[in-house]
N, C-alpha and C positions, 0 to 999 in steps of 0.2 A: 536797365537798372531796376527792373521790377523786383529783383531779389532783395534789394535794400529795404523795400517796404512790404515785402511779402509776409505771409503768415508763418512760414517755416523758419524757426529761429536759427537753426543750424546753417541753412543757406544764407539767411540774412547776415549773420556774423561773418561767414566766409566771404561773402561778396564785399562787405564793408572792409574787411581786412585786406583783401586783394587790391581794392581800389586805393586805399590809403597807402599801400606800399608802392604804388606806381612811381612816385618820385625817387625811390631807392633803386628801382630797376627800370631805367628808362628804355623804351622800346626802339632802340636804334635799328635802322633798316640795313645798315652795312657797317663794316669795320671802319671804313673811312669816316662815316658819321660819328662813330664812337670816339674817334680821335679829334673831332672838330669841336672847338669851344663854342662856335656859333650854333651848331646842331644841339649840343648839350644844353646851352642856355635856352634855346627854343623849346626843346622837349621838357626841360624843367619847369618852364612857365606853363606849358600845356598840362603837365602832370599835376601841378598845383591846382589848376582849374578842374581837372578831372576828379581830383580828390573831393571836391565839393559834392559829387554825386554820392559819396558814402554817408553823407549827413541826412538822415530822414527828415529833419526840420525844413529842408528845402523843397520838399514834395507837398503837393496840394491834391486833395481829393475833390472831385467835382461830380455833381449829380448828372445823370444822363436821362434820356427819355425813357429808358428801361429801368423800372423800379429796383431790380436786383443787380444792377451794374453801376459801376462808378468809373470815371476817367481819372487817370493820375497824371498830373503835370509837374514839371520840375521848374522851379523859379531860382535862377542863379543869382546870388548876391553880387556877382560881378557884371550883371547885365548892363548896368549903367556906367561901368568902368570906361573912361574915355578911350583907352586903347582898344577895348572890345567893340565899342560903338564905331570907331574909325574903321576897324577891320570889316565890320558888317556892311558898311556902306560902300 
């Protein structure tokens, strides 16, 4: 997701646009999945979470031991969501 916070404005906007469109073009693995309400619901939930990566406000810059370098971290606003916490455990 480096493109979302990168310096190249064209790549940044293209990346954001593609990520935000994920819920509209769910990445089904098979035709059977495309016909499955359960698969669609699952992918729609995931795509909504993926769309958060398009928002640069969720990224944090951290200093590193090297003065000319920074580390970039992503902080999801859904991290404390009970469903997410349950799945992580």
